[in-house]
N, C-alpha and C positions, 0 to 999 in steps of 0.2 A: 779650844783652838778650832778654827773653822776648816772644814774639809771642802775641797772643790773638785768636781769632775770636769775635765776638759776633753773634748773630742778633737780628733785631727791634730795630734801634737808632734808628728814626725819632723815637721819643718815649718818654716814661715811664722805666721802669727801664733800658731799653736805652741810651737817650740819655745818661742820667746815668752809667751804668756806663762808657760810652765816654769821657766827659769825665774821670771820676775816674781811669781807668786811664792815660789820656794824661798827666794831671798827675803820676801816680805813676811815670812813666817807662816804661811799657809801650809796645810797638808794637802798635796795634790795627787789626785787619781788621774793619771795621764792615759787616755785612750788613743790607741793607734793601731794600724794593721801590722806593723813590723816593730815589735818591742825593742829590738836591738838598737834602734835609732836613738834611744834615750839611755844607752848604757853608761855614757860618761856622766850624765846628770844623776843617774841612780847611784853611782859610786860616790858622788859628792854629797848627795842627800839621801842616804840609805833609810833613814828613819821617817822622812817626810814625803818621800816620792814613792807612790805605788804605781807600777806600770801595768796596764791592762791591755790584753789583745782586744781591741774593739774596732771592728768595722761596722760603721753605723747603718750599712745596708744588710747586716746579718742580725736577724732576730735572736739567734742563740748567743751571739756575742753580747748583745744588749742585755739579755736575761742573765748571762753570767756576771756581767759587770754590776747589775742590780743586786744579785745575791751576795757578791763580795762586799759591796759597800753597805748594804742595809743590815748585814749580819755583823758588822764591826761595831762593838759597843761604844767605841770612842767617838762615833759620828753623832754629835749632838747639835752641830751647826753645819749646814750643808748648802752648797751652790752648784748649779749646773751651768757650764758654759759651752753652748753649742757652737763650735767653731769649724768642724769639718766642712770642707767645701771644695768644689772644682770649678774651673772656668772653661768656656768654650765659645768660640765665635765663628760665624759663617752665615750666608744668606738663609733665611728661614726655609725657603723651598728646597734647599740643598742638604739640610741637616737630616740625616736618616732618623726615623723615629726611635731606633735602639739607642742613639746618642742622646736624644732628649730624655728618654726614660732613665739612662745611666746617670745623667746629671741630676735629674729630679730625685732619684733614689738617694743620692748623697745630700744635696743641698736642701731638700724639702722633706721628703718622707723619712729620711734617717733622722732629721731633727725632730719631727713629729713623734716618731716612735720612741726615741730616747727620752723625750720630755714626758710622754705618756707614762712610761715606765717609772720615772723618778718623781712624778708629782705627788704620790703619797708621802714620800720622805721629805719632799720640799714643804708640803703643808705641815707636816709634823714639826719641822724645825723652823718654820717661818723663813724659808730660805730665799735665795735669788735664782732666777733664770736669766742668764745673759746670752743673748743671741748675737752672733757676729754677722751683721748684715753687710751693706754697702751703699754708698751714694747711688750706685746703680739700681737700688730699690726705690729710687725716687725719680730717676731720669733714665729713659731707655735709649741707648745709643743704636744706630743702625748696625746691623750684622753682629750684634751681641745679644740677640733676643733670648737664646737659651739661658745664658747667665743672668741677664737683667730680669727676666720674668721670674726666675727662681728667687731672686732677692726681693722683688715686689711681693712674692708670696710669703717670704720670711717676715717682711714688715707687717703684712696683714695678720699673719699668725701671732706675731708678737703683740699687736694691738688687741686682738681678740682675747688672747690668754691674759694679758695685763688686766682687762676688764673682768674676766671670769674670776681671777684670783684676788681681786680687791678685798673681798670679804673674808679671805682665807689667810691673809698675812703673807702671801708670796709676792715678792717684788719681781717685776719683769722689765727688763732693760734691753734696748736694741742699740748696739754699737754700729755706727755707719761710717766706715772709713772710705777715704778716697784712695788714690794710688799709694800703696805701701810697698816698700822694697822687700819683696818676697819672691820665691820661685813660682808662684801660682800662674802668673801671666807668661813666664818663659815656657812652662809646660803647655799653656793654652796655645800660644803662637805655634809651637811645634805640632800639636794636635791639629790645629786649624789648617796649618800649611799642608799637612798630610791629606786632609779631607779636601783641600782646594785642588790638590794634584789629581785627586780621584774624580773630580767633576767631569760630567759628560761635556762634549764639545760646545753644545748650546749654552750650558751654564757658564762655561769659561768665557764665551764671547759676551754674555750679559753682565757677568760680575767680575771678570778678570781684573779690570782696573780698580774697582772698589775694594777688592780683596788686597791688593797691593797697598791701598791707602789704610786698610784696617791694620795691616802688619806694621806699617810706618807709624800709625797713631798709637798703637799699644806700645811700641818701642819708645815713642816720644814721651809717653806719660811717665817713663822711668826717671826722667830728669826732674819731675816734680814729686816723686815718691818720697815718703818720710819713713824713718826706721820703724820697725814693729814696736819699739818701746813706746811710741806714741799711743798705740792701742792699749798696751799693757797699763799705762798710767791711767787711762780712762776707765778700764775694767776695775782696777784697784780702787779708784775713786767711787765707782758705783757700788762696789762690794762693801766699802766702809760707810757709805751713806745710809742713814736710817730711812730716808725717803729719796731714793735716787731719781734722777731725771728719766723720763721715758726714752729719750733719745740722746745719744752722744755722738756728735759729728767729729770726725778726725781727719786731719790733713790739710795741705795748703789750699787755700781758696774754696774749701768745701762749704763753709757757711754761706759764702757768696753764691755758689752754685745752687745750694738749696733754696736761697732766696729767689734766684731767678726762675727756678722751676716752679716755685709756688705762685709767683706774681706775674711772670711774663705771659702774655697771650699765647695760646697754643700754636697758632700758625707762625707767629714770630719766633717762638722757641724752636719749632721745627727747622726754620730757615737758619737760625743761629747754630743749631747742632750740626746740620748738614754742611754748612759753610765751614765750620771748624774741622769737620771730618775731611772735607775735600782739601782743606789746607795742609793736611798731613801728607798728601800725595807728593 
């Protein structure tokens, strides 16, 4: 029976992934900062669900998770799903460095440290590493640089790791969703709104109207959001595949977006993105 560690399972994609994999018969090690968030699922699947206090920015939490999982003799087949992530938007020059570092600690450095710790077990079991990226790891929207740049980093890390692990039997997969109906962007809008209110007068004059468009644009994407089950389906497909695809795009029109990004001339793409952004005002 395959064991799977998922990070960031308190809500959104992580919670739905946990539930979907349990239903599909996997043993799930669910990592999250507040274990009580999975109390209902644990009551339903007491034998298959192991709840871990796991903040991916905490080295001690990652170490504890490693010890618990690696010392379990029943773990003969293993997969790691790096799902924990946060989102943030605002003009590059107005985002304090502490906010950049906080976001990268979760989205990038937490992913790296967790992967480093579990790679010996993944090599031993010829397991899977599945990273939850984003279409924002292919196309960078204005005023979303912190989030987009972190997802570009996740894509590069996935590519490098996939090539490093080819001779070691570890399959590395990147899931790239478009808008998904989860709370992540609600939290982002709230945080970004708070930061916008704290801008100095000059920044408010320069970016005020653009930030209104950002808020409207993020809210508008919810109309195209698909349920988290779409992500779960792709993850299960990748886990079951002997030779999974390197990338799985998820969401409405996401394949078309990826095509445009790849083949449209950069200056034309810039105008296309900015025009769409302004259309949200």
